[in-house]
C-alpha positions in Angstrom: 7.1 1.0 -2.2 6.0 0.4 -5.7 8.5 -1.8 -7.8 9.6 0.8 -10.4 13.2 1.8 -9.6 14.8 -0.8 -11.8 12.5 -0.1 -14.8 14.0 1.5 -18.1 12.3 4.9 -17.4 14.7 5.2 -14.3 17.7 3.4 -15.5 17.8 5.8 -18.5 18.1 8.6 -16.1 21.2 7.3 -14.3 19.7 4.9 -11.6 21.6 1.7 -11.2 21.1 -1.5 -9.2 23.5 0.1 -6.6 20.5 2.6 -6.0 18.5 -0.4 -4.9 21.2 -1.4 -2.5 21.2 2.2 -1.2 17.4 2.0 -0.6 17.9 -1.1 1.3 20.2 0.7 3.5 17.9 3.5 4.0 15.1 1.2 4.9 17.3 -0.4 7.5 18.2 3.0 8.9 14.5 4.1 9.0 13.6 0.9 10.8 10.8 0.2 8.4 8.4 -2.6 9.7 6.3 -3.1 6.6 5.7 -1.8 3.1 2.6 -1.8 0.7 3.5 -2.8 -2.8 1.5 -2.7 -6.0 1.0 -5.7 -8.5 -0.7 -5.7 -11.7 -1.8 -9.1 -13.0 -0.5 -8.6 -16.5 3.1 -8.2 -15.3 3.2 -11.9 -14.8 0.2 -13.1 -17.1 0.0 -10.8 -20.2 -2.4 -13.3 -21.7 -4.6 -16.1 -20.0 -2.3 -19.0 -19.3 -5.0 -21.5 -20.2 -8.8 -21.8 -20.1 -9.0 -23.4 -16.6 -8.9 -21.0 -13.7 -8.3 -24.0 -11.3 -5.1 -25.1 -12.9 -2.2 -22.6 -13.5 0.5 -23.3 -16.1 3.6 -21.9 -14.8 5.3 -22.0 -18.0 2.8 -19.5 -19.6 3.4 -17.0 -16.9 6.0 -14.4 -17.8 8.4 -14.3 -14.9 10.9 -12.2 -16.7 9.0 -9.0 -17.5 10.7 -5.8 -16.5 7.9 -5.2 -13.9 8.2 -8.8 -12.7 11.8 -8.7 -12.3 11.8 -5.5 -10.4 9.0 -6.8 -8.1 11.2 -9.8 -7.3 14.2 -7.6 -6.4 12.0 -5.5 -4.1 10.8 -8.6 -2.4 14.4 -9.9 -2.0 15.3 -6.7 -0.3 12.2 -6.9 2.1 13.0 -10.6 2.7 16.6 -10.0 3.6 15.6 -7.0 6.0 12.6 -8.9 7.6 10.3 -6.2 6.4 6.6 -7.4 6.0 4.9 -6.8 2.5 1.4 -6.2 1.7 0.8 -7.0 -1.9 -2.0 -4.9 -3.5 -3.6 -6.3 -6.8 -4.1 -2.8 -8.0 -6.9 -3.8 -10.6 -7.0 -5.0 -14.3 -5.5 -2.4 -16.6 -7.7 -1.1 -19.2 -7.1 -3.1 -22.6 -5.9 -6.2 -20.6 -7.6 -9.5 -21.0 -8.8 -9.3 -17.5 -10.3 -5.9 -17.8 -13.9 -4.8 -18.5 -13.6 -3.1 -21.9 -15.9 -0.2 -21.2 -15.0 0.5 -17.5 -14.2 4.2 -18.4 -11.1 4.3 -16.3 -7.4 3.0 -16.6 -8.2 0.1 -14.3 -11.3 -2.0 -13.6 -12.5 -4.9 -11.5 -11.5 -8.3 -13.0 -13.9 -9.6 -15.4 -13.2 -13.1 -14.2 -12.8 -13.6 -10.5 -11.5 -17.2 -10.8 -8.8 -16.2 -13.2 -7.7 -13.3 -11.0 -7.7 -15.6 -8.0 -5.6 -18.1 -10.1 -3.2 -15.1 -10.9 -2.8 -14.2 -7.2 -2.3 -17.6 -6.1 0.3 -18.4 -8.8 2.4 -15.2 -8.2 2.3 -16.0 -4.3 3.4 -19.5 -4.9 6.3 -18.4 -7.2 7.4 -15.9 -4.5 7.3 -18.5 -1.7 8.3 -21.8 -3.5 10.5 -20.6 -6.4 12.2 -17.6 -4.8 12.1 -18.7 -1.3 10.9 -15.3 0.2 8.6 -15.3 3.2 8.0 -11.5 3.5 4.5 -11.4 2.0 2.2 -11.1 4.9 -0.9 -9.5 3.5 -3.0 -9.1 0.3 -5.3 -6.4 -0.7 -7.7 -6.6 -3.7 -8.0 -3.5 -5.7 -6.7 -0.1 -4.6 -9.2 2.4 -3.5 -12.2 0.2 -4.7 -14.7 2.7 -3.3 -14.4 4.4 -6.7 -12.2 2.1 -8.8 -14.0 -1.2 -8.6 -15.8 -0.6 -11.8 -17.5 -3.2 -14.1 -19.2 -2.7 -17.4 -20.4 0.9 -18.0 -18.2 2.2 -15.3 -20.4 1.2 -12.5 -18.9 0.3 -9.0 -20.2 -3.1 -7.9 -20.1 -3.7 -4.2 -21.6 -7.0 -4.1 -19.1 -8.2 -6.8 -16.4 -6.9 -4.6 -17.5 -9.0 -1.7 -17.6 -12.1 -4.0 -14.0 -11.2 -5.2 -12.8 -11.5 -1.6 -14.5 -14.8 -0.9 -13.3 -16.2 -4.1 -9.7 -15.4 -3.4 -10.0 -16.6 0.2 -11.2 -19.9 -1.2 -8.4 -20.3 -3.6 -5.7 -19.4 -1.1 -7.1 -21.8 1.2 -7.1 -24.5 -1.5 -3.7 -23.8 -2.2 -2.5 -23.9 1.3 -1.5 -20.3 1.3 -4.0 -18.7 3.5 -2.2 -19.4 6.8 0.2 -16.5 7.4 -1.2 -14.3 4.6 -3.8 -11.8 5.9 -6.6 -10.5 3.7 -7.1 -6.8 4.2 -10.3 -5.2 3.1 -11.9 -1.8 2.5 -8.8 0.2 1.1 -11.3 3.0 0.7 -10.4 6.5 -0.6 -11.7 8.6 2.4 -15.2 6.8 2.4 -16.5 5.8 5.7 -19.6 4.4 4.0 -17.6 1.9 1.9 -15.5 1.1 4.9 -18.5 0.2 7.2 -20.1 -1.8 4.4 -16.9 -3.7 3.6 -16.5 -4.5 7.3 -20.1 -5.8 7.7 -19.8 -7.9 4.5 -16.3 -9.3 5.0 -15.5 -9.4 8.7 -15.7 -13.1 8.6 -13.2 -13.2 5.6 -10.7 -10.5 6.2 -8.2 -10.3 9.0 -7.8 -6.4 9.1 -9.2 -3.4 7.4 -7.6 -0.1 6.1 -8.3 3.3 4.7 -6.6 6.0 2.7 -6.6 9.8 3.3 -4.9 12.9 1.9 -7.2 15.4 3.5 -5.1 17.5 6.0 -2.1 19.6 6.5 0.0 20.6 9.5 -1.2 24.1 9.6 -4.9 23.2 9.7 -6.9 24.2 12.9 -8.1 21.2 15.0 -5.8 18.6 13.1 -5.8 16.4 16.0 -9.6 16.4 16.4 -10.1 15.6 12.7 -7.6 12.7 12.9 -9.2 11.4 16.0 -12.6 11.6 14.5 -11.7 9.8 11.3 -10.0 6.9 13.2 -12.7 6.6 15.8 -15.2 6.5 13.0 -13.7 3.3 12.0 -12.1 1.7 15.1 -15.5 2.2 17.1 -17.4 0.5 14.2 -15.0 -2.4 13.4 -14.2 -3.4 16.9 -13.3 -7.0 16.1 -10.6 -6.2 13.5 -7.5 -4.1 13.4 -7.7 -0.8 11.5 -4.7 0.9 9.8 -4.0 3.6 7.2 -2.9 1.8 4.0 -1.9 5.2 2.5 -1.6 8.6 3.7 -0.2 12.0 2.8 -0.9 15.7 3.2 -3.6 17.8 1.4 -1.2 19.9 -0.8 -1.2 17.4 -3.7 -0.9 18.9 -7.1 -2.3 16.0 -9.2 -1.5 12.5 -8.4 2.3 12.6 -8.6 3.5 16.0 -6.7 2.6 18.1 -3.7 3.5 21.6 -2.8 4.7 20.8 0.7 7.1 18.0 -0.1 10.4 20.0 0.9 8.9 21.7 4.0 9.5 21.2 7.7 5.8 21.3 8.2 5.2 18.1 6.2 7.6 16.4 8.5 5.7 17.7 11.5 2.3 16.6 9.8 3.3 13.0 9.4 4.6 12.9 13.1 1.2 14.5 14.3 -0.8 12.1 11.9 0.9 9.0 13.3 0.8 10.0 16.9 -2.8 11.1 16.9 -3.9 8.0 14.7 -2.2 5.5 17.1 -3.8 7.3 20.1 -7.0 6.9 18.5 -6.7 3.2 18.1 -5.1 2.7 14.6 -2.8 -0.2 14.4 -0.4 1.5 12.1 0.3 3.8 9.1 1.9 3.5 5.7 3.2 6.8 4.2 3.1 7.4 0.4 5.8 6.9 -0.8 9.2 5.8 0.3 11.2 7.6 -2.5 10.7 9.5 -5.7 10.5 7.3 -8.7 9.4 7.5 -12.3 6.4 5.3 -12.8 6.8 6.0 -16.6 8.3 8.9 -18.5 6.1 11.4 -20.5 8.2 13.9 -22.3 5.2 16.2 -22.9 4.7 16.7 -19.3 1.5 14.9 -18.4 1.1 14.3 -14.7 4.6 15.6 -13.4 6.2 13.8 -16.4 5.4 10.6 -14.7 7.7 11.4 -11.7 6.1 10.4 -8.3 7.8 13.1 -6.3 6.3 13.0 -2.9 8.8 10.6 -1.4 10.6 10.6 1.9 13.8 10.7 -0.5 14.0 13.0 -3.3 15.0 11.7 -6.9 18.6 11.1 -7.8 19.9 14.2 -9.2 23.6 14.8 -10.1 24.4 11.3 -8.8 22.7 11.9 -5.3 19.5 11.3 -3.7 18.2 14.0 -1.2 16.7 13.4 2.2 13.7 15.3 3.1 12.2 16.5 6.5 9.7 13.6 6.2 12.5 11.0 6.0 13.8 12.0 9.4 10.5 12.2 11.1 9.5 8.8 9.6 12.8 7.2 10.8 12.1 8.6 14.4 8.7 7.2 14.4 9.6 3.7 13.2 12.6 3.3 15.3 10.9 4.7 18.4 7.8 2.5 18.0 8.8 -1.1 17.4 6.4 -3.5 15.7 4.1 -5.0 18.2 4.2 -2.1 20.7 1.4 -1.4 23.0 0.1 2.1 22.7 -1.3 4.2 25.5 -2.9 7.5 24.7 -2.3 10.5 26.6 -5.0 13.1 27.4 -5.3 16.2 29.5 -7.0 16.5 32.8 -10.1 17.7 31.1 -10.1 15.0 28.4 -8.8 17.1 25.8 -6.4 15.5 23.0 -2.7 16.0 23.4 -0.3 15.1 20.5 1.4 12.3 22.4 1.3 8.6 23.1 3.1 6.4 25.4 4.7 3.4 23.8 5.6 0.2 25.4 7.8 -2.1 23.2 7.4 -6.0 23.1 10.5 -6.2 25.4 8.8 -4.0 28.1 10.8 -0.7 27.4 8.9 2.5 27.6 
């Protein structure tokens, strides 16, 4: 649930603060347990606050940026609903003071780990101490680092990635923020090799590990087998830590912002099958991308779907109303019928074949 709804590109198209209230009501109806939310360091620190990464100057952080204010409103909603938040520091934006100038992409690894760790700690302190929100339960460092954690020359640097996590871990502990905030690693883009390397290097630092996938669709043969193989490839390897899907969707994407199957009944069936088979194979949970349509920016010439992320459970506001897709109802059934903290029991046939079903025992003991 990326904090974009209250940005000018959406307000200019008729979105109001009442729509955020509506989304809060929808989240409650859906029974959401958790959300994954992006953060960019320049939203709060457009220039380096000072030359000392060990001492932040709150006055030089920009808490009133459009993105910053929207982020705090999203966190307020999650705090009030009791929804857990995993904040993902997406990367350093190209041209930003924390980015590598020749990374060859729109984001890079941070060029100074101490300064990025200071940014993370300062934002978390502001959320907790100044705003009083206790909903942030997890932190991911860099989205899909298996291809995006680029340094000078556009090279992905795995050893630097490991150092990044250990640096942030140390800063969080020094600030007294580590307890209650999980560090989550890997976040790979369908890369089992990256996942296994990250687990080996960071299992003593991270509390959980996740992956992303957009490979499949409901009408594919052997969908259950492919999901089972993907999950077991990770859960069988990382036996000491939980695994979950940090992002997933189906394979009908048309660029990064649209998909052919968005309005179909089959997509609703797909996410149900994806969830059931993933939980049956040992995953601890899943996060569907995304909650609702929203403009990340507006590009009047077209670009990537004009900047409209249009794969949400809820379709963009048109003629004053949002639309509810088959995925909305499927996801609501899953979240409401599988409470947070449930025990999952896989179901198999007499010959051991997979069946699209799991038994769920709630924390209160209800089946």
